[in-house]
ROSE-4610 file (N, C-alpha, C; in Angstrom, 1 decimal, always signed):
// ROSE-4610
residu = [M/M/M/K/K/K/T/T/T/R/R/R/P/P/P/K/K/K/P/P/P/W/W/W/R/R/R/I/I/I/Q/Q/Q/R/R/R/I/I/I/L/L/L/K/K/K/W/W/W/T/T/T/G/G/G/V/V/V/V/V/V/A/A/A/G/G/G/V/V/V/L/L/L/L/L/L/L/L/L/G/G/G/V/V/V/Y/Y/Y/W/W/W/T/T/T/S/S/S/A/A/A/H/H/H/F/F/F/H/H/H/G/G/G/I/I/I/W/W/W/F/F/F/N/N/N/R/R/R/T/T/T/G/G/G/T/T/T/I/I/I/T/T/T/V/V/V/L/L/L/I/I/I/A/A/A/N/N/N/G/G/G/R/R/R/I/I/I/S/S/S/L/L/L/F/F/F/H/H/H/S/S/S/S/S/S/I/I/I/A/A/A/T/T/T/N/N/N/I/I/I/K/K/K/S/S/S/E/E/E/S/S/S/G/G/G/W/W/W/M/M/M/I/I/I/F/F/F/G/G/G/A/A/A/P/P/P/L/L/L/V/V/V/R/R/R/Y/Y/Y/A/A/A/W/W/W/S/S/S/F/F/F/S/S/S/H/H/H/T/T/T/V/V/V/A/A/A/P/P/P/G/G/G/R/R/R/M/M/M/R/R/R/N/N/N/I/I/I/I/I/I/V/V/V/P/P/P/L/L/L/W/W/W/A/A/A/P/P/P/F/F/F/L/L/L/L/L/L/M/M/M/S/S/S/A/A/A/V/V/V/T/T/T/A/A/A/V/V/V/L/L/L/F/F/F/Y/Y/Y/L/L/L/D/D/D/H/H/H/C/C/C/R/R/R/I/I/I/P/P/P/P/P/P/G/G/G/H/H/H/C/C/C/R/R/R/H/H/H/C/C/C/G/G/G/Y/Y/Y/D/D/D/L/L/L/T/T/T/G/G/G/N/N/N/V/V/V/S/S/S/G/G/G/R/R/R/C/C/C/S/S/S/E/E/E/C/C/C/G/G/G/T/T/T/V/V/V/V/V/V]
num = [1/1/1/2/2/2/3/3/3/4/4/4/5/5/5/6/6/6/7/7/7/8/8/8/9/9/9/10/10/10/11/11/11/12/12/12/13/13/13/14/14/14/15/15/15/16/16/16/17/17/17/18/18/18/19/19/19/20/20/20/21/21/21/22/22/22/23/23/23/24/24/24/25/25/25/26/26/26/27/27/27/28/28/28/29/29/29/30/30/30/31/31/31/32/32/32/33/33/33/34/34/34/35/35/35/36/36/36/37/37/37/38/38/38/39/39/39/40/40/40/41/41/41/42/42/42/43/43/43/44/44/44/45/45/45/46/46/46/47/47/47/48/48/48/49/49/49/50/50/50/51/51/51/52/52/52/53/53/53/54/54/54/55/55/55/56/56/56/57/57/57/58/58/58/59/59/59/60/60/60/61/61/61/62/62/62/63/63/63/64/64/64/65/65/65/66/66/66/67/67/67/68/68/68/69/69/69/70/70/70/71/71/71/72/72/72/73/73/73/74/74/74/75/75/75/76/76/76/77/77/77/78/78/78/79/79/79/80/80/80/81/81/81/82/82/82/83/83/83/84/84/84/85/85/85/86/86/86/87/87/87/88/88/88/89/89/89/90/90/90/91/91/91/92/92/92/93/93/93/94/94/94/95/95/95/96/96/96/97/97/97/98/98/98/99/99/99/100/100/100/101/101/101/102/102/102/103/103/103/104/104/104/105/105/105/106/106/106/107/107/107/108/108/108/109/109/109/110/110/110/111/111/111/112/112/112/113/113/113/114/114/114/115/115/115/116/116/116/117/117/117/118/118/118/119/119/119/120/120/120/121/121/121/122/122/122/123/123/123/124/124/124/125/125/125/126/126/126/127/127/127/128/128/128/129/129/129/130/130/130/131/131/131/132/132/132/133/133/133/134/134/134/135/135/135/136/136/136/137/137/137/138/138/138/139/139/139/140/140/140/141/141/141/142/142/142/143/143/143/144/144/144/145/145/145/146/146/146/147/147/147/148/148/148/149/149/149/150/150/150/151/151/151]
x = [+22.8/+23.9/+23.6/+24.5/+24.3/+24.7/+23.9/+24.2/+24.9/+25.9/+26.6/+25.7/+25.7/+25.0/+25.7/+24.9/+25.4/+26.2/+27.2/+28.1/+27.3/+26.3/+25.6/+24.8/+24.3/+23.6/+24.5/+25.7/+26.7/+27.0/+27.2/+27.5/+26.4/+25.2/+24.0/+23.9/+24.2/+24.2/+25.3/+26.5/+27.6/+27.3/+26.7/+26.4/+25.5/+24.4/+23.4/+24.0/+24.9/+25.5/+26.4/+27.1/+27.9/+27.1/+25.9/+25.0/+24.6/+24.2/+23.8/+24.9/+26.1/+27.3/+27.7/+27.6/+27.9/+27.0/+25.7/+24.7/+25.0/+25.3/+25.6/+26.9/+27.9/+29.1/+28.8/+28.0/+27.6/+26.9/+26.0/+25.3/+26.3/+27.3/+28.3/+29.1/+29.5/+30.3/+29.5/+28.2/+27.4/+27.2/+26.9/+26.7/+28.0/+29.2/+30.4/+30.7/+30.0/+30.1/+29.3/+28.4/+27.5/+27.8/+28.3/+28.5/+29.9/+30.4/+31.6/+31.1/+31.6/+31.3/+32.5/+32.6/+33.8/+33.4/+34.1/+33.9/+35.2/+35.2/+36.4/+36.1/+37.1/+36.9/+37.1/+36.8/+36.8/+38.1/+39.2/+40.5/+41.1/+40.5/+41.0/+42.2/+42.5/+43.6/+43.2/+41.9/+41.5/+40.4/+40.6/+39.6/+39.3/+38.1/+37.7/+36.9/+37.4/+36.8/+36.3/+35.0/+34.5/+34.1/+34.8/+34.5/+35.2/+34.6/+35.1/+35.4/+34.6/+34.8/+35.9/+36.3/+37.3/+37.1/+37.7/+37.7/+39.1/+39.3/+40.6/+40.6/+41.6/+41.8/+43.0/+42.8/+44.0/+44.1/+45.4/+45.7/+46.9/+46.7/+47.8/+48.0/+49.3/+49.6/+49.5/+49.4/+49.3/+47.8/+47.3/+45.9/+45.8/+44.7/+44.5/+43.8/+43.8/+43.1/+41.6/+41.1/+39.7/+39.0/+38.2/+37.4/+35.9/+35.5/+34.1/+33.6/+32.4/+31.8/+32.3/+32.4/+32.8/+31.6/+31.7/+30.6/+30.8/+29.8/+29.8/+29.4/+30.0/+29.6/+29.5/+28.4/+28.2/+28.2/+29.0/+29.1/+28.6/+28.1/+27.7/+28.8/+28.5/+29.3/+30.8/+30.9/+32.3/+33.0/+34.2/+34.9/+34.4/+34.5/+33.9/+35.0/+36.2/+37.3/+37.2/+37.2/+37.2/+38.7/+38.9/+40.2/+40.3/+41.3/+41.4/+42.6/+43.4/+44.6/+44.6/+45.5/+45.7/+46.8/+46.8/+47.8/+48.1/+49.3/+49.7/+50.8/+50.7/+51.7/+52.0/+53.2/+53.6/+54.3/+53.6/+54.2/+55.2/+56.2/+57.2/+56.6/+55.4/+54.8/+54.0/+54.4/+53.7/+52.2/+52.0/+50.6/+50.6/+49.6/+49.5/+48.2/+48.3/+47.1/+47.0/+45.9/+45.7/+44.4/+44.6/+43.4/+43.1/+41.9/+41.4/+40.3/+40.4/+39.2/+38.1/+36.9/+35.8/+35.5/+36.0/+35.9/+36.6/+37.7/+38.5/+37.8/+37.2/+36.5/+35.2/+34.6/+33.5/+33.9/+35.0/+35.4/+35.8/+36.4/+36.8/+35.5/+34.6/+33.3/+32.5/+32.5/+31.8/+32.4/+33.7/+34.3/+34.0/+34.1/+33.8/+32.3/+31.4/+30.0/+29.7/+30.3/+30.1/+30.5/+31.7/+32.1/+31.1/+30.6/+29.6/+28.3/+27.9/+26.7/+27.0/+28.2/+28.5/+28.5/+29.2/+29.2/+27.8/+27.0/+25.6/+24.8/+25.1/+24.4/+24.9/+26.2/+26.8/+26.6/+25.9/+25.7/+24.8/+25.1/+24.3/+23.2/+21.9/+20.8/+20.8/+20.1/+20.0/+19.2/+19.6/+18.9/+19.4/+20.6/+21.2/+22.6/+23.1/+24.4/+25.5/+26.4/+27.5/+28.5/+28.5/+29.5/+29.0/+27.8/+27.2/+26.0/+25.4/+24.2/+22.9/+22.9/+21.7/+20.7/+19.4/+18.4/+18.2/+18.4/+18.4/+17.0/+16.0/+14.7/+14.2/+13.9/+13.4/+14.5/+15.7/+16.8/+17.1/+17.0/+17.2/+18.4/+19.1/+20.2/+21.5/+21.6/+22.8/+23.9/+23.6/+24.5/+23.8/+24.5/+23.9/+23.7/+22.5/+22.2/+22.8/+23.3/+23.9/+25.4/+26.1/+27.6/+28.1/+27.3/+27.7/+28.4/+28.5/+29.1/+28.3/+29.0/+28.3/+27.7/+26.4/+25.7/+25.8]
y = [+10.1/+10.5/+10.4/+9.7/+9.5/+10.8/+11.1/+12.3/+11.8/+12.5/+12.2/+12.6/+11.8/+12.2/+13.4/+14.2/+15.4/+15.0/+15.8/+15.5/+15.4/+16.3/+16.2/+14.9/+14.4/+13.1/+12.0/+11.9/+10.9/+11.1/+12.3/+12.6/+12.1/+12.3/+11.9/+10.4/+9.7/+8.2/+7.7/+8.3/+7.8/+8.1/+9.2/+9.5/+8.5/+8.1/+7.2/+5.7/+5.4/+4.1/+4.0/+5.1/+5.1/+4.9/+5.4/+5.3/+3.8/+3.2/+1.8/+0.9/+1.1/+0.3/+0.4/+1.6/+1.8/+1.1/+1.1/+0.4/-1.1/-1.6/-3.0/-3.4/-2.6/-2.8/-2.8/-1.9/-1.9/-3.2/-3.7/-4.9/-6.1/-6.2/-7.2/-7.2/-5.9/-5.8/-6.3/-5.9/-6.4/-7.9/-8.4/-9.9/-10.6/-10.1/-10.8/-10.9/-10.2/-10.3/-11.6/-12.0/-13.1/-14.4/-14.3/-15.4/-15.3/-16.4/-16.5/-16.9/-16.2/-16.6/-17.0/-18.2/-18.6/-19.0/-18.4/-18.8/-19.4/-20.4/-21.0/-21.5/-21.5/-21.9/-23.5/-24.0/-25.5/-26.1/-25.5/-26.1/-25.8/-24.9/-24.6/-23.6/-23.0/-22.0/-20.7/-20.3/-19.0/-19.2/-18.5/-18.6/-17.2/-16.8/-15.6/-15.8/-15.2/-15.4/-14.0/-13.9/-12.7/-13.1/-12.5/-12.8/-11.7/-11.4/-10.5/-9.1/-8.6/-7.3/-7.1/-8.2/-8.1/-9.1/-8.8/-9.7/-10.2/-11.5/-12.1/-12.8/-12.6/-13.3/-14.1/-15.4/-16.4/-16.9/-16.9/-17.4/-18.3/-19.5/-20.5/-20.9/-21.0/-21.5/-23.0/-23.7/-25.1/-25.5/-26.3/-26.8/-27.8/-27.7/-28.7/-30.0/-31.0/-32.2/-32.2/-31.1/-31.0/-30.8/-31.8/-31.7/-31.5/-30.3/-30.0/-28.8/-28.5/-27.4/-26.1/-25.1/-23.8/-23.1/-22.2/-21.4/-21.0/-20.5/-19.9/-21.0/-21.0/-21.7/-20.7/-20.8/-19.9/-20.7/-20.2/-20.8/-19.8/-20.2/-19.3/-19.3/-18.6/-18.5/-18.1/-16.8/-16.4/-15.9/-15.6/-14.9/-13.5/-12.9/-11.5/-10.4/-10.8/-9.8/-9.3/-8.0/-7.4/-7.0/-7.0/-6.7/-5.2/-4.5/-3.1/-2.7/-3.7/-3.4/-4.2/-3.8/-4.5/-5.5/-6.5/-7.6/-8.2/-8.4/-9.1/-10.0/-11.3/-12.3/-13.1/-13.5/-14.5/-15.6/-16.8/-18.0/-18.7/-19.4/-20.0/-21.0/-21.6/-22.6/-21.9/-20.7/-20.0/-19.7/-19.3/-18.9/-17.4/-16.7/-15.3/-15.1/-14.1/-13.8/-12.3/-11.7/-10.3/-10.1/-9.3/-9.1/-7.6/-7.2/-5.8/-5.7/-4.8/-4.6/-3.9/-4.3/-3.8/-2.3/-1.7/-0.3/+0.5/+0.0/+0.7/+1.1/+0.1/+0.4/+1.2/+1.0/+1.8/+3.3/+3.5/+4.9/+5.5/+4.9/+5.4/+5.8/+4.8/+5.1/+6.2/+6.3/+7.3/+8.7/+8.8/+10.1/+10.5/+9.6/+10.0/+10.4/+9.6/+9.9/+11.2/+11.5/+12.8/+14.0/+13.8/+14.9/+15.1/+14.0/+14.1/+14.7/+14.4/+15.1/+16.6/+16.9/+18.3/+19.1/+18.5/+19.1/+19.3/+18.3/+18.4/+19.5/+19.7/+20.7/+22.1/+22.2/+23.5/+23.9/+23.1/+23.4/+24.6/+25.6/+26.7/+26.4/+26.6/+26.2/+27.1/+26.6/+27.4/+28.7/+29.8/+31.0/+31.8/+31.4/+32.1/+32.6/+33.6/+34.1/+33.1/+32.8/+31.8/+32.3/+33.6/+34.1/+34.2/+34.7/+34.9/+34.1/+33.5/+32.6/+33.4/+34.7/+35.5/+35.1/+35.1/+34.7/+35.8/+35.4/+36.4/+36.4/+35.8/+35.8/+37.2/+37.5/+38.8/+39.8/+39.4/+40.3/+40.4/+41.5/+41.7/+42.6/+43.0/+44.0/+43.3/+42.0/+41.2/+41.3/+41.9/+41.9/+41.5/+40.9/+40.5/+41.8/+42.0/+43.2/+43.1/+41.9/+41.8/+42.0/+41.4/+41.6/+42.3/+42.5/+43.1/+42.3/+41.0/+40.1/+40.0/+40.0/+39.9/+38.5/+38.4/+37.1/+36.6]
z = [-41.1/-40.4/-38.9/-38.2/-36.7/-36.0/-35.0/-34.2/-32.9/-32.4/-31.2/-30.0/-29.0/-27.8/-27.1/-26.5/-25.9/-24.6/-24.4/-23.2/-21.9/-21.7/-20.4/-20.3/-21.5/-21.4/-21.0/-21.6/-21.2/-19.7/-19.3/-17.9/-17.0/-17.3/-16.5/-16.5/-17.6/-17.6/-16.7/-16.8/-16.0/-14.5/-14.2/-12.8/-12.2/-12.9/-12.3/-12.4/-13.4/-13.4/-12.2/-11.8/-10.6/-9.3/-9.3/-8.1/-8.0/-9.1/-9.1/-8.8/-9.4/-9.1/-7.6/-7.0/-5.6/-4.7/-5.0/-4.2/-4.3/-5.5/-5.7/-4.9/-4.9/-4.2/-2.7/-2.2/-0.8/-0.4/-1.3/-1.1/-1.0/-1.9/-1.9/-0.7/-0.3/+1.0/+2.2/+2.3/+3.4/+3.4/+2.2/+2.1/+2.4/+2.1/+2.3/+3.8/+4.7/+6.1/+6.6/+5.8/+6.2/+5.4/+4.2/+3.3/+2.6/+2.2/+1.3/-0.1/-1.1/-2.4/-3.2/-3.8/-4.5/-5.9/-6.9/-8.3/-8.8/-9.5/-10.1/-11.5/-12.3/-13.7/-13.8/-14.9/-15.1/-14.8/-15.2/-15.0/-13.6/-12.8/-11.5/-11.5/-12.6/-12.7/-12.2/-12.2/-11.8/-10.7/-9.6/-8.5/-8.0/-7.8/-7.2/-5.9/-4.8/-3.5/-3.0/-2.6/-2.0/-0.6/+0.3/+1.8/+2.6/+3.8/+4.8/+4.2/+3.3/+2.8/+1.8/+1.2/+0.2/-1.0/-2.1/-3.2/-3.5/-3.6/-3.8/-5.1/-5.9/-7.2/-7.1/-7.3/-7.3/-8.8/-9.2/-10.5/-10.4/-11.0/-11.0/-12.4/-12.8/-14.1/-14.2/-13.0/-13.0/-12.7/-13.6/-13.5/-12.4/-11.7/-10.6/-11.1/-10.3/-10.8/-10.6/-10.1/-9.9/-11.2/-11.6/-12.9/-12.5/-12.5/-12.1/-13.0/-12.8/-13.5/-12.9/-13.8/-13.3/-12.7/-11.9/-11.3/-9.9/-9.3/-8.0/-6.9/-5.8/-4.6/-3.5/-2.7/-1.6/-0.3/+0.7/+2.0/+3.0/+4.1/+5.2/+6.3/+7.4/+8.6/+8.3/+7.7/+7.5/+8.7/+8.6/+9.7/+9.7/+10.9/+11.1/+10.7/+10.6/+10.4/+9.0/+8.8/+7.5/+7.1/+5.8/+5.3/+5.0/+5.4/+5.2/+4.3/+3.9/+3.1/+1.9/+0.9/-0.3/-0.1/-1.0/-0.9/-2.3/-2.5/-3.8/-3.5/-3.7/-3.5/-4.7/-4.8/-5.9/-5.2/-5.3/-4.7/-5.6/-5.1/-5.9/-6.9/-6.6/-7.5/-8.6/-9.0/-10.1/-9.8/-8.6/-8.2/-7.7/-8.2/-7.9/-7.1/-6.2/-5.3/-5.2/-5.6/-5.4/-4.6/-3.5/-2.6/-2.6/-2.9/-2.9/-2.0/-1.0/-0.1/-0.9/-0.6/-1.4/-1.2/-0.1/+0.1/-0.9/-1.5/-2.4/-3.7/-4.4/-5.6/-5.3/-4.1/-3.7/-3.5/-2.8/-2.6/-3.9/-4.8/-6.1/-6.9/-7.0/-7.7/-7.0/-5.7/-5.0/-5.3/-5.4/-5.7/-7.1/-8.0/-9.4/-9.6/-8.9/-9.0/-8.3/-7.2/-6.5/-7.4/-8.1/-9.0/-10.1/-10.7/-11.8/-11.3/-10.1/-9.5/-9.3/-8.9/-8.7/-10.0/-11.0/-12.3/-13.0/-12.7/-13.3/-12.5/-11.3/-10.5/-10.9/-11.2/-11.5/-13.0/-13.8/-15.2/-15.3/-16.1/-16.3/-17.3/-17.0/-17.9/-19.1/-20.2/-21.4/-21.1/-21.8/-21.6/-20.4/-19.9/-18.8/-19.2/-18.6/-18.9/-18.5/-19.4/-19.2/-18.1/-17.9/-17.0/-15.5/-15.4/-14.0/-13.7/-14.7/-14.5/-14.5/-14.8/-14.7/-15.8/-15.5/-16.4/-17.5/-18.7/-19.8/-20.6/-20.0/-20.6/-20.9/-22.1/-22.5/-22.8/-22.7/-23.0/-24.5/-25.1/-26.5/-26.8/-25.8/-26.0/-26.4/-26.2/-26.6/-25.5/-24.4/-23.3/-22.0/-21.1/-19.8/-19.0/-18.5/-17.7/-16.3/-15.9/-14.6/-14.6/-15.5/-15.5/-16.8/-17.8/-19.0/-20.0/-19.9/-20.8/-22.1/-23.3/-24.5/-24.6/-25.0/-25.0/-26.4]
């Protein structure tokens, strides 16, 4: 029979995953100030651009005539202007463009990670009163000697 992982273990894993993802996002954000990264699929219908502190997703229902391998292309000398706002456009030729500044997912991940760190810090350790946090080592009365809660 499989045992389920304890909630604090899952919380700890999510907490450190958020830290790693945040550091990676900061790295991508910093790198996007110095380089452009473009990924496109084989048919040319989906393109992802990371540049100037934002990630842009282009989707076209019309395939282009470009027949090449899919993958990443990296270019130097980007524009120095950072994007601070979201954008979503739909062109008449059935093309969609979504632009998300990289600070938005970083801010969201940072907030969730900060809450997880706070909850992990506030967790009452085993052998302590659940109400006041008093150390119950050696207590045999069945009541917390600090607040009187039944243990």
